[in-house]
All heavy atoms as a GROMACS GRO file, in nm:
protein
  529
    1MET      N    1   2.016  12.806  30.428
    1MET     CA    2   2.104  12.873  30.522
    1MET      C    3   2.144  13.007  30.465
    1MET      O    4   2.170  13.017  30.345
    1MET     CB    5   2.226  12.785  30.550
    1MET     CG    6   2.321  12.846  30.651
    1MET     SD    7   2.466  12.745  30.682
    1MET     CE    8   2.400  12.632  30.801
    2ARG      N    9   2.150  13.108  30.550
    2ARG     CA   10   2.200  13.240  30.509
    2ARG      C   11   2.346  13.255  30.551
    2ARG      O   12   2.379  13.236  30.668
    2ARG     CB   13   2.117  13.350  30.576
    2ARG     CG   14   1.977  13.359  30.518
    2ARG     CD   15   1.887  13.456  30.596
    2ARG     NE   16   1.947  13.583  30.626
    2ARG     CZ   17   1.929  13.696  30.557
    2ARG    NH1   18   1.850  13.696  30.451
    2ARG    NH2   19   1.985  13.808  30.594
    3ILE      N   20   2.431  13.287  30.455
    3ILE     CA   21   2.575  13.300  30.478
    3ILE      C   22   2.620  13.441  30.442
    3ILE      O   23   2.597  13.487  30.332
    3ILE     CB   24   2.655  13.199  30.390
    3ILE    CG1   25   2.604  13.057  30.408
    3ILE    CG2   26   2.805  13.211  30.417
    3ILE    CD1   27   2.631  12.996  30.542
    4ALA      N   28   2.685  13.509  30.536
    4ALA     CA   29   2.742  13.640  30.509
    4ALA      C   30   2.880  13.625  30.447
    4ALA      O   31   2.957  13.536  30.488
    4ALA     CB   32   2.753  13.720  30.639
    5VAL      N   33   2.913  13.706  30.349
    5VAL     CA   34   3.046  13.706  30.290
    5VAL      C   35   3.099  13.848  30.291
    5VAL      O   36   3.023  13.945  30.276
    5VAL     CB   37   3.048  13.648  30.148
    5VAL    CG1   38   3.010  13.504  30.147
    5VAL    CG2   39   2.962  13.729  30.051
    6GLY      N   40   3.230  13.861  30.307
    6GLY     CA   41   3.293  13.991  30.307
    6GLY      C   42   3.440  13.979  30.273
    6GLY      O   43   3.501  13.874  30.294
    7SER      N   44   3.495  14.087  30.217
    7SER     CA   45   3.637  14.086  30.179
    7SER      C   46   3.690  14.228  30.173
    7SER      O   47   3.616  14.325  30.167
    7SER     CB   48   3.655  14.020  30.044
    7SER     OG   49   3.607  14.104  29.939
    8ASP      N   50   3.822  14.236  30.168
    8ASP     CA   51   3.887  14.362  30.132
    8ASP      C   52   3.907  14.360  29.979
    8ASP      O   53   3.863  14.268  29.911
    8ASP     CB   54   4.017  14.383  30.209
    8ASP     CG   55   4.128  14.289  30.167
    8ASP    OD1   56   4.103  14.194  30.088
    8ASP    OD2   57   4.243  14.308  30.211
    9HIS      N   58   3.975  14.461  29.929
    9HIS     CA   59   3.996  14.469  29.786
    9HIS      C   60   4.083  14.355  29.732
    9HIS      O   61   4.059  14.307  29.621
    9HIS     CB   62   4.061  14.604  29.748
    9HIS     CG   63   4.188  14.632  29.820
    9HIS    ND1   64   4.189  14.673  29.954
    9HIS    CD2   65   4.316  14.621  29.784
    9HIS    CE1   66   4.315  14.689  29.992
    9HIS    NE2   67   4.394  14.655  29.890
   10ALA      N   68   4.177  14.310  29.811
   10ALA     CA   69   4.265  14.201  29.766
   10ALA      C   70   4.191  14.068  29.754
   10ALA      O   71   4.229  13.983  29.675
   10ALA     CB   72   4.384  14.186  29.860
   11GLY      N   73   4.086  14.051  29.829
   11GLY     CA   74   4.010  13.928  29.828
   11GLY      C   75   3.880  13.935  29.750
   11GLY      O   76   3.802  13.841  29.748
   12PHE      N   77   3.860  14.047  29.682
   12PHE     CA   78   3.730  14.069  29.613
   12PHE      C   79   3.696  13.959  29.514
   12PHE      O   80   3.588  13.903  29.517
   12PHE     CB   81   3.729  14.206  29.545
   12PHE     CG   82   3.606  14.224  29.460
   12PHE    CD1   83   3.482  14.245  29.517
   12PHE    CD2   84   3.614  14.220  29.322
   12PHE    CE1   85   3.369  14.262  29.441
   12PHE    CE2   86   3.502  14.239  29.244
   12PHE     CZ   87   3.378  14.259  29.304
   13GLU      N   88   3.789  13.925  29.426
   13GLU     CA   89   3.760  13.823  29.324
   13GLU      C   90   3.732  13.687  29.385
   13GLU      O   91   3.640  13.617  29.341
   13GLU     CB   92   3.874  13.815  29.222
   13GLU     CG   93   3.884  13.934  29.132
   13GLU     CD   94   3.988  13.923  29.025
   13GLU    OE1   95   4.016  13.808  28.980
   13GLU    OE2   96   4.047  14.025  28.988
   14LEU      N   97   3.807  13.648  29.487
   14LEU     CA   98   3.783  13.522  29.554
   14LEU      C   99   3.649  13.525  29.625
   14LEU      O  100   3.574  13.427  29.623
   14LEU     CB  101   3.894  13.489  29.652
   14LEU     CG  102   3.880  13.358  29.729
   14LEU    CD1  103   3.866  13.239  29.634
   14LEU    CD2  104   3.999  13.339  29.824
   15LYS      N  105   3.614  13.636  29.690
   15LYS     CA  106   3.484  13.649  29.757
   15LYS      C  107   3.370  13.629  29.657
   15LYS      O  108   3.276  13.557  29.687
   15LYS     CB  109   3.468  13.785  29.824
   15LYS     CG  110   3.331  13.801  29.890
   15LYS     CD  111   3.299  13.947  29.920
   15LYS     CE  112   3.275  14.018  29.792
   15LYS     NZ  113   3.164  14.111  29.787
   16GLU      N  114   3.382  13.686  29.541
   16GLU     CA  115   3.279  13.671  29.438
   16GLU      C  116   3.266  13.524  29.397
   16GLU      O  117   3.155  13.473  29.379
   16GLU     CB  118   3.311  13.759  29.317
   16GLU     CG  119   3.302  13.908  29.346
   16GLU     CD  120   3.161  13.953  29.381
   16GLU    OE1  121   3.071  13.935  29.296
   16GLU    OE2  122   3.140  14.003  29.492
   17ALA      N  123   3.380  13.455  29.379
   17ALA     CA  124   3.377  13.315  29.340
   17ALA      C  125   3.316  13.228  29.452
   17ALA      O  126   3.235  13.139  29.426
   17ALA     CB  127   3.518  13.266  29.307
   18VAL      N  128   3.355  13.256  29.578
   18VAL     CA  129   3.299  13.181  29.690
   18VAL      C  130   3.149  13.206  29.702
   18VAL      O  131   3.073  13.111  29.724
   18VAL     CB  132   3.374  13.220  29.821
   18VAL    CG1  133   3.301  13.167  29.944
   18VAL    CG2  134   3.516  13.166  29.817
   19ALA      N  135   3.106  13.330  29.687
   19ALA     CA  136   2.964  13.362  29.696
   19ALA      C  137   2.885  13.287  29.588
   19ALA      O  138   2.777  13.235  29.617
   19ALA     CB  139   2.943  13.512  29.683
   20ALA      N  140   2.940  13.279  29.469
   20ALA     CA  141   2.871  13.204  29.361
   20ALA      C  142   2.863  13.057  29.397
   20ALA      O  143   2.757  12.994  29.375
   20ALA     CB  144   2.946  13.223  29.229
   21HIS      N  145   2.967  13.002  29.454
   21HIS     CA  146   2.966  12.860  29.494
   21HIS      C  147   2.862  12.836  29.603
   21HIS      O  148   2.789  12.735  29.599
   21HIS     CB  149   3.106  12.819  29.542
   21HIS     CG  150   3.115  12.678  29.585
   21HIS    ND1  151   3.117  12.573  29.495
   21HIS    CD2  152   3.124  12.623  29.707
   21HIS    CE1  153   3.124  12.460  29.562
   21HIS    NE2  154   3.130  12.488  29.690
   22VAL      N  155   2.856  12.925  29.699
   22VAL     CA  156   2.758  12.913  29.809
   22VAL      C  157   2.614  12.920  29.754
   22VAL      O  158   2.528  12.841  29.793
   22VAL     CB  159   2.782  13.020  29.916
   22VAL    CG1  160   2.670  13.026  30.018
   22VAL    CG2  161   2.915  12.995  29.987
   23ARG      N  162   2.592  13.013  29.662
   23ARG     CA  163   2.458  13.023  29.598
   23ARG      C  164   2.427  12.894  29.523
   23ARG      O  165   2.313  12.844  29.528
   23ARG     CB  166   2.454  13.141  29.502
   23ARG     CG  167   2.433  13.272  29.570
   23ARG     CD  168   2.411  13.385  29.467
   23ARG     NE  169   2.434  13.512  29.531
   23ARG     CZ  170   2.546  13.580  29.527
   23ARG    NH1  171   2.652  13.535  29.456
   23ARG    NH2  172   2.558  13.696  29.588
   24ASP      N  173   2.524  12.845  29.446
   24ASP     CA  174   2.503  12.722  29.367
   24ASP      C  175   2.471  12.605  29.456
   24ASP      O  176   2.405  12.509  29.412
   24ASP     CB  177   2.626  12.692  29.280
   24ASP     CG  178   2.645  12.789  29.165
   24ASP    OD1  179   2.550  12.866  29.137
   24ASP    OD2  180   2.753  12.790  29.105
   25ALA      N  181   2.519  12.608  29.579
   25ALA     CA  182   2.492  12.500  29.675
   25ALA      C  183   2.354  12.516  29.740
   25ALA      O  184   2.316  12.434  29.824
   25ALA     CB  185   2.601  12.496  29.783
   26GLY      N  186   2.280  12.620  29.700
   26GLY     CA  187   2.144  12.636  29.749
   26GLY      C  188   2.125  12.727  29.868
   26GLY      O  189   2.019  12.732  29.926
   27HIS      N  190   2.231  12.800  29.904
   27HIS     CA  191   2.224  12.890  30.021
   27HIS      C  192   2.203  13.034  29.978
   27HIS      O  193   2.235  13.071  29.865
   27HIS     CB  194   2.348  12.878  30.108
   27HIS     CG  195   2.378  12.739  30.150
   27HIS    ND1  196   2.302  12.673  30.245
   27HIS    CD2  197   2.471  12.649  30.110
   27HIS    CE1  198   2.349  12.549  30.261
   27HIS    NE2  199   2.450  12.533  30.180
   28GLU      N  200   2.152  13.113  30.069
   28GLU     CA  201   2.135  13.257  30.043
   28GLU      C  202   2.265  13.328  30.088
   28GLU      O  203   2.316  13.303  30.196
   28GLU     CB  204   2.018  13.311  30.122
   28GLU     CG  205   1.993  13.457  30.099
   28GLU     CD  206   1.875  13.509  30.177
   28GLU    OE1  207   1.797  13.431  30.233
   28GLU    OE2  208   1.862  13.633  30.186
   29VAL      N  209   2.313  13.418  30.004
   29VAL     CA  210   2.434  13.495  30.037
   29VAL      C  211   2.396  13.637  30.074
   29VAL      O  212   2.318  13.703  30.005
   29VAL     CB  213   2.529  13.496  29.915
   29VAL    CG1  214   2.645  13.595  29.940
   29VAL    CG2  215   2.584  13.356  29.889
   30VAL      N  216   2.450  13.682  30.185
   30VAL     CA  217   2.436  13.822  30.227
   30VAL      C  218   2.576  13.884  30.205
   30VAL      O  219   2.670  13.851  30.277
   30VAL     CB  220   2.393  13.835  30.375
   30VAL    CG1  221   2.391  13.980  30.419
   30VAL    CG2  222   2.258  13.769  30.394
   31ASP      N  223   2.587  13.970  30.106
   31ASP     CA  224   2.715  14.029  30.069
   31ASP      C  225   2.738  14.155  30.153
   31ASP      O  226   2.670  14.255  30.139
   31ASP     CB  227   2.716  14.063  29.921
   31ASP     CG  228   2.856  14.098  29.868
   31ASP    OD1  229   2.942  14.136  29.952
   31ASP    OD2  230   2.875  14.092  29.747
   32CYS      N  231   2.838  14.148  30.241
   32CYS     CA  232   2.872  14.258  30.329
   32CYS      C  233   2.978  14.350  30.268
   32CYS      O  234   3.029  14.438  30.337
   32CYS     CB  235   2.919  14.204  30.466
   32CYS     SG  236   2.790  14.116  30.555
   33GLY      N  237   3.015  14.326  30.143
   33GLY     CA  238   3.115  14.409  30.076
   33GLY      C  239   3.254  14.352  30.088
   33GLY      O  240   3.275  14.250  30.150
   34THR      N  241   3.344  14.408  30.029
   34THR     CA  242   3.347  14.521  29.941
   34THR      C  243   3.285  14.483  29.806
   34THR      O  244   3.269  14.366  29.778
   34THR     CB  245   3.487  14.581  29.925
   34THR    OG1  246   3.487  14.702  29.859
   34THR    CG2  247   3.580  14.484  29.858
   35TYR      N  248   3.255  14.584  29.726
   35TYR     CA  249   3.181  14.559  29.604
   35TYR      C  250   3.262  14.583  29.478
   35TYR      O  251   3.208  14.586  29.368
   35TYR     CB  252   3.054  14.642  29.604
   35TYR     CG  253   2.973  14.616  29.730
   35TYR    CD1  254   2.968  14.712  29.832
   35TYR    CD2  255   2.906  14.496  29.750
   35TYR    CE1  256   2.897  14.688  29.947
   35TYR    CE2  257   2.836  14.470  29.868
   35TYR     CZ  258   2.832  14.568  29.964
   35TYR     OH  259   2.762  14.542  30.081
   36SER      N  260   3.394  14.600  29.493
   36SER     CA  261   3.485  14.617  29.379
   36SER      C  262   3.627  14.589  29.428
   36SER      O  263   3.650  14.568  29.545
   36SER     CB  264   3.476  14.758  29.322
   36SER     OG  265   3.544  14.850  29.405
   37ALA      N  266   3.721  14.595  29.336
   37ALA     CA  267   3.863  14.575  29.368
   37ALA      C  268   3.932  14.705  29.406
   37ALA      O  269   4.053  14.707  29.423
   37ALA     CB  270   3.934  14.507  29.252
   38ASP      N  271   3.855  14.815  29.422
   38ASP     CA  272   3.914  14.942  29.465
   38ASP      C  273   3.960  14.930  29.611
   38ASP      O  274   3.894  14.862  29.691
   38ASP     CB  275   3.810  15.054  29.456
   38ASP     CG  276   3.769  15.081  29.311
   38ASP    OD1  277   3.843  15.045  29.218
   38ASP    OD2  278   3.660  15.140  29.291
   39ARG      N  279   4.070  14.998  29.643
   39ARG     CA  280   4.129  14.989  29.780
   39ARG      C  281   4.029  15.028  29.886
   39ARG      O  282   3.959  15.128  29.874
   39ARG     CB  283   4.251  15.076  29.790
   39ARG     CG  284   4.371  15.021  29.713
   39ARG     CD  285   4.497  15.102  29.739
   39ARG     NE  286   4.547  15.084  29.872
   39ARG     CZ  287   4.622  14.984  29.912
   39ARG    NH1  288   4.656  14.888  29.825
   39ARG    NH2  289   4.667  14.973  30.036
   40VAL      N  290   4.023  14.946  29.993
   40VAL     CA  291   3.938  14.971  30.108
   40VAL      C  292   4.007  14.924  30.234
   40VAL      O  293   4.110  14.855  30.228
   40VAL     CB  294   3.802  14.896  30.095
   40VAL    CG1  295   3.720  14.947  29.978
   40VAL    CG2  296   3.823  14.745  30.084
   41ASP      N  297   3.951  14.955  30.349
   41ASP     CA  298   4.001  14.907  30.477
   41ASP      C  299   3.924  14.782  30.518
   41ASP      O  300   3.802  14.788  30.536
   41ASP     CB  301   3.987  15.015  30.585
   41ASP     CG  302   4.079  15.132  30.562
   41ASP    OD1  303   4.188  15.112  30.508
   41ASP    OD2  304   4.040  15.245  30.598
   42TYR      N  305   3.993  14.672  30.535
   42TYR     CA  306   3.931  14.544  30.564
   42TYR      C  307   3.845  14.542  30.691
   42TYR      O  308   3.747  14.470  30.697
   42TYR     CB  309   4.032  14.430  30.568
   42TYR     CG  310   4.128  14.440  30.681
   42TYR    CD1  311   4.095  14.396  30.807
   42TYR    CD2  312   4.254  14.496  30.664
   42TYR    CE1  313   4.182  14.407  30.914
   42TYR    CE2  314   4.342  14.509  30.768
   42TYR     CZ  315   4.306  14.464  30.894
   42TYR     OH  316   4.394  14.475  30.999
   43PRO      N  317   3.883  14.616  30.798
   43PRO     CA  318   3.803  14.602  30.920
   43PRO      C  319   3.655  14.629  30.903
   43PRO      O  320   3.571  14.566  30.968
   43PRO     CB  321   3.865  14.703  31.016
   43PRO     CG  322   4.007  14.717  30.969
   43PRO     CD  323   3.994  14.709  30.819
   44ASP      N  324   3.619  14.722  30.816
   44ASP     CA  325   3.478  14.756  30.795
   44ASP      C  326   3.398  14.634  30.747
   44ASP      O  327   3.289  14.609  30.795
   44ASP     CB  328   3.464  14.866  30.691
   44ASP     CG  329   3.530  14.996  30.732
   44ASP    OD1  330   3.548  15.018  30.855
   44ASP    OD2  331   3.567  15.074  30.643
   45PHE      N  332   3.457  14.554  30.661
   45PHE     CA  333   3.386  14.443  30.599
   45PHE      C  334   3.394  14.318  30.688
   45PHE      O  335   3.298  14.243  30.695
   45PHE     CB  336   3.439  14.420  30.459
   45PHE     CG  337   3.433  14.547  30.379
   45PHE    CD1  338   3.546  14.622  30.356
   45PHE    CD2  339   3.311  14.594  30.334
   45PHE    CE1  340   3.538  14.742  30.288
   45PHE    CE2  341   3.301  14.714  30.266
   45PHE     CZ  342   3.415  14.787  30.241
   46GLY      N  343   3.506  14.298  30.754
   46GLY     CA  344   3.514  14.186  30.849
   46GLY      C  345   3.419  14.203  30.965
   46GLY      O  346   3.348  14.111  31.006
   47ALA      N  347   3.412  14.328  31.018
   47ALA     CA  348   3.321  14.356  31.128
   47ALA      C  349   3.175  14.339  31.084
   47ALA      O  350   3.094  14.290  31.163
   47ALA     CB  351   3.344  14.496  31.179
   48ALA      N  352   3.143  14.376  30.960
   48ALA     CA  353   3.006  14.360  30.912
   48ALA      C  354   2.966  14.214  30.907
   48ALA      O  355   2.853  14.178  30.946
   48ALA     CB  356   2.991  14.424  30.773
   49VAL      N  357   3.056  14.127  30.866
   49VAL     CA  358   3.028  13.984  30.864
   49VAL      C  359   3.010  13.934  31.009
   49VAL      O  360   2.915  13.860  31.038
   49VAL     CB  361   3.140  13.904  30.792
   49VAL    CG1  362   3.120  13.753  30.810
   49VAL    CG2  363   3.142  13.939  30.644
   50GLY      N  364   3.099  13.974  31.095
   50GLY     CA  365   3.089  13.932  31.235
   50GLY      C  366   2.960  13.976  31.301
   50GLY      O  367   2.895  13.897  31.374
   51ARG      N  368   2.919  14.100  31.276
   51ARG     CA  369   2.794  14.149  31.333
   51ARG      C  370   2.673  14.073  31.279
   51ARG      O  371   2.578  14.046  31.351
   51ARG     CB  372   2.775  14.298  31.303
   51ARG     CG  373   2.859  14.390  31.394
   51ARG     CD  374   2.819  14.535  31.382
   51ARG     NE  375   2.832  14.585  31.244
   51ARG     CZ  376   2.942  14.640  31.194
   51ARG    NH1  377   3.050  14.651  31.269
   51ARG    NH2  378   2.945  14.683  31.071
   52SER      N  379   2.681  14.037  31.150
   52SER     CA  380   2.571  13.964  31.087
   52SER      C  381   2.549  13.829  31.152
   52SER      O  382   2.439  13.787  31.185
   52SER     CB  383   2.598  13.948  30.938
   52SER     OG  384   2.495  13.877  30.876
   53VAL      N  385   2.661  13.759  31.179
   53VAL     CA  386   2.654  13.627  31.241
   53VAL      C  387   2.617  13.639  31.389
   53VAL      O  388   2.525  13.572  31.435
   53VAL     CB  389   2.787  13.550  31.223
   53VAL    CG1  390   2.783  13.418  31.297
   53VAL    CG2  391   2.817  13.528  31.074
   54ALA      N  392   2.685  13.728  31.458
   54ALA     CA  393   2.658  13.742  31.602
   54ALA      C  394   2.516  13.790  31.630
   54ALA      O  395   2.454  13.753  31.731
   54ALA     CB  396   2.759  13.841  31.666
   55GLY      N  397   2.462  13.873  31.540
   55GLY     CA  398   2.327  13.923  31.558
   55GLY      C  399   2.217  13.828  31.515
   55GLY      O  400   2.101  13.857  31.530
   56GLY      N  401   2.257  13.714  31.457
   56GLY     CA  402   2.160  13.614  31.417
   56GLY      C  403   2.097  13.640  31.282
   56GLY      O  404   2.006  13.568  31.242
   57ASP      N  405   2.147  13.739  31.207
   57ASP     CA  406   2.094  13.765  31.074
   57ASP      C  407   2.137  13.658  30.975
   57ASP      O  408   2.067  13.635  30.875
   57ASP     CB  409   2.138  13.903  31.025
   57ASP     CG  410   2.082  14.016  31.110
   57ASP    OD1  411   1.971  14.002  31.162
   57ASP    OD2  412   2.153  14.117  31.126
   58THR      N  413   2.251  13.598  30.999
   58THR     CA  414   2.301  13.489  30.914
   58THR      C  415   2.349  13.376  31.004
   58THR      O  416   2.381  13.398  31.120
   58THR     CB  417   2.416  13.535  30.823
   58THR    OG1  418   2.520  13.592  30.902
   58THR    CG2  419   2.369  13.637  30.722
   59GLU      N  420   2.354  13.256  30.947
   59GLU     CA  421   2.396  13.141  31.027
   59GLU      C  422   2.545  13.116  31.022
   59GLU      O  423   2.600  13.038  31.100
   59GLU     CB  424   2.324  13.012  30.977
   59GLU     CG  425   2.177  13.008  31.015
   59GLU     CD  426   2.088  13.094  30.926
   59GLU    OE1  427   2.112  13.104  30.803
   59GLU    OE2  428   1.993  13.155  30.979
   60GLY      N  429   2.614  13.179  30.927
   60GLY     CA  430   2.758  13.162  30.915
   60GLY      C  431   2.817  13.278  30.836
   60GLY      O  432   2.745  13.358  30.778
   61GLY      N  433   2.950  13.283  30.835
   61GLY     CA  434   3.017  13.392  30.762
   61GLY      C  435   3.146  13.344  30.703
   61GLY      O  436   3.213  13.256  30.757
   62ILE      N  437   3.182  13.405  30.589
   62ILE     CA  438   3.306  13.376  30.520
   62ILE      C  439   3.374  13.508  30.490
   62ILE      O  440   3.315  13.597  30.430
   62ILE     CB  441   3.283  13.300  30.388
   62ILE    CG1  442   3.212  13.167  30.417
   62ILE    CG2  443   3.417  13.276  30.315
   62ILE    CD1  444   3.162  13.096  30.291
   63CYS      N  445   3.500  13.523  30.535
   63CYS     CA  446   3.576  13.646  30.512
   63CYS      C  447   3.702  13.614  30.433
   63CYS      O  448   3.768  13.511  30.455
   63CYS     CB  449   3.620  13.708  30.645
   63CYS     SG  450   3.482  13.765  30.746
   64VAL      N  451   3.737  13.706  30.343
   64VAL     CA  452   3.857  13.687  30.259
   64VAL      C  453   3.932  13.821  30.254
   64VAL      O  454   3.871  13.926  30.237
   64VAL     CB  455   3.817  13.648  30.114
   64VAL    CG1  456   3.941  13.628  30.030
   64VAL    CG2  457   3.730  13.526  30.112
   65CYS      N  458   4.063  13.816  30.273
   65CYS     CA  459   4.144  13.936  30.251
   65CYS      C  460   4.281  13.890  30.201
   65CYS      O  461   4.302  13.770  30.176
   65CYS     CB  462   4.158  14.021  30.377
   65CYS     SG  463   4.269  13.966  30.505
   66GLY      N  464   4.372  13.983  30.185
   66GLY     CA  465   4.503  13.951  30.129
   66GLY      C  466   4.575  13.840  30.206
   66GLY      O  467   4.634  13.749  30.148
   67THR      N  468   4.569  13.846  30.338
   67THR     CA  469   4.636  13.744  30.419
   67THR      C  470   4.539  13.656  30.496
   67THR      O  471   4.572  13.546  30.536
   67THR     CB  472   4.729  13.807  30.525
   67THR    OG1  473   4.650  13.881  30.619
   67THR    CG2  474   4.834  13.895  30.461
   68GLY      N  475   4.416  13.704  30.520
   68GLY     CA  476   4.317  13.634  30.598
   68GLY      C  477   4.329  13.658  30.748
   68GLY      O  478   4.240  13.621  30.824
   69ILE      N  479   4.436  13.726  30.788
   69ILE     CA  480   4.459  13.746  30.929
   69ILE      C  481   4.380  13.865  30.984
   69ILE      O  482   4.302  13.852  31.078
   69ILE     CB  483   4.609  13.765  30.961
   69ILE    CG1  484   4.685  13.638  30.921
   69ILE    CG2  485   4.632  13.800  31.107
   69ILE    CD1  486   4.834  13.656  30.916
   70GLY      N  487   4.397  13.979  30.921
   70GLY     CA  488   4.334  14.101  30.969
   70GLY      C  489   4.182  14.094  30.964
   70GLY      O  490   4.116  14.132  31.061
   71ILE      N  491   4.128  14.047  30.858
   71ILE     CA  492   3.983  14.041  30.844
   71ILE      C  493   3.922  13.940  30.944
   71ILE      O  494   3.814  13.964  30.997
   71ILE     CB  495   3.940  14.013  30.700
   71ILE    CG1  496   3.796  14.061  30.678
   71ILE    CG2  497   3.956  13.867  30.661
   71ILE    CD1  498   3.755  14.075  30.534
   72ALA      N  499   3.996  13.834  30.974
   72ALA     CA  500   3.947  13.738  31.073
   72ALA      C  501   3.941  13.802  31.213
   72ALA      O  502   3.848  13.779  31.288
   72ALA     CB  503   4.037  13.615  31.077
   73MET      N  504   4.042  13.883  31.244
   73MET     CA  505   4.041  13.953  31.374
   73MET      C  506   3.927  14.051  31.380
   73MET      O  507   3.858  14.061  31.481
   73MET     CB  508   4.174  14.024  31.400
   73MET     CG  509   4.288  13.927  31.422
   73MET     SD  510   4.441  14.005  31.477
   73MET     CE  511   4.483  14.110  31.339
   74ALA      N  512   3.900  14.121  31.270
   74ALA     CA  513   3.789  14.218  31.270
   74ALA      C  514   3.655  14.148  31.280
   74ALA      O  515   3.564  14.196  31.347
   74ALA     CB  516   3.794  14.300  31.140
   75ALA      N  517   3.642  14.034  31.218
   75ALA     CA  518   3.518  13.959  31.223
   75ALA      C  519   3.490  13.902  31.361
   75ALA      O  520   3.375  13.896  31.403
   75ALA     CB  521   3.520  13.844  31.119
   76ASN      N  522   3.596  13.862  31.428
   76ASN     CA  523   3.579  13.803  31.561
   76ASN      C  524   3.566  13.908  31.669
   76ASN      O  525   3.519  13.884  31.775
   76ASN     CB  526   3.696  13.709  31.592
   76ASN     CG  527   3.684  13.582  31.514
   76ASN    OD1  528   3.580  13.519  31.518
   76ASN    ND2  529   3.786  13.544  31.440
   0.00000   0.00000   0.00000
């Protein structure tokens, strides 16, 4: 299964840990960013995960941010 992952800067470390767990479970990870803990705007990365799933490029998506609220709205 292909799983998209994305986060803002506050969720970067957790996204990396989740992505490793998903890979260890035998799935392919599509990393939609962010790629460091430097400050970013979450909508860019939540929307990228949402587009990946909606477009059929991945079968599921996982988003992480400081609260989980904003990035979920962007992904949906």
